[in-house]
C-alpha positions as CSV (number, residue, x, y, z in Angstrom):
1,X,0.0,0.0,0.0
2,X,2.9,2.4,0.8
3,X,4.5,1.6,-2.5
4,X,1.3,2.5,-4.4
5,X,0.9,5.7,-2.5
6,X,4.6,6.6,-3.1
7,X,4.2,5.9,-6.8
8,X,1.1,8.0,-7.0
9,X,2.9,10.9,-5.2
10,X,5.8,10.7,-7.6
11,X,3.5,10.6,-10.6
12,X,1.6,13.7,-9.3
13,X,4.9,15.6,-8.7
14,X,6.1,14.7,-12.2
15,X,2.8,15.8,-13.8
16,X,2.9,19.1,-11.9
17,X,6.6,19.6,-13.0
18,X,5.7,18.9,-16.7
19,X,2.8,21.3,-16.4
20,X,4.9,24.0,-14.8
21,X,7.7,23.8,-17.4
22,X,5.2,23.8,-20.3
23,X,4.0,27.3,-19.1
24,X,7.4,29.0,-19.7
25,X,7.4,31.1,-22.8
26,X,10.4,32.9,-24.3
27,X,9.8,36.5,-25.1
28,X,10.8,36.4,-28.7
29,X,10.4,39.7,-30.5
30,X,10.6,39.8,-34.2
31,X,13.3,42.0,-35.7
32,X,12.5,45.3,-37.4
33,X,11.9,44.9,-41.1
34,X,13.9,47.0,-43.5
35,X,11.6,48.8,-45.9
36,X,13.8,50.9,-48.1
37,X,17.1,52.9,-48.3
38,X,18.4,55.8,-50.3
39,X,21.2,58.4,-50.4
40,X,21.5,62.0,-51.4
41,X,24.5,64.4,-51.3
42,X,26.6,62.0,-49.1
43,X,23.8,61.3,-46.6
44,X,22.2,57.9,-46.4
45,X,18.7,57.1,-45.2
46,X,17.1,53.8,-44.3
47,X,13.5,53.1,-43.3
48,X,12.5,50.3,-41.0
49,X,9.1,48.9,-39.8
50,X,8.7,47.6,-36.2
51,X,5.6,45.2,-36.3
52,X,5.3,45.0,-32.5
53,X,5.0,48.7,-32.0
54,X,3.6,49.4,-35.4
55,X,6.0,52.2,-36.0
56,X,8.1,53.3,-39.0
57,X,11.6,54.5,-38.2
58,X,14.0,56.5,-40.4
59,X,17.7,56.3,-39.8
60,X,20.3,58.8,-41.2
61,X,24.1,58.7,-41.4
62,X,26.5,61.1,-43.0
63,X,29.5,60.3,-45.2
64,X,32.2,61.2,-42.7
65,X,33.7,58.5,-40.5
66,X,32.8,60.3,-37.2
67,X,29.1,60.6,-38.0
68,X,26.7,58.7,-35.8
69,X,23.5,56.9,-36.9
70,X,20.4,58.8,-35.9
71,X,17.1,56.9,-35.8
72,X,13.8,58.6,-35.1
73,X,10.2,57.3,-35.1
74,X,8.5,58.8,-38.1
75,X,4.9,57.7,-37.6
76,X,2.8,55.2,-35.7
77,X,0.4,53.1,-37.8
78,X,-3.0,52.7,-36.3
């Protein structure tokens, strides 16, 4: 009788453990999608779409080596 009770207890703990680990979800966020790019007078532009925030970003960089990349939210799509 004690063996059966111990076996049922182990089975219940294993079932609970499987259920608890099945609830863990990784927060995987899709990457931003590049839309287009262009350049004019030594300045390059690139547009990106973020599907989770539904926002379009535009990034700008100059031709000089010390220029930094500037990205700003252009618009939010409703």
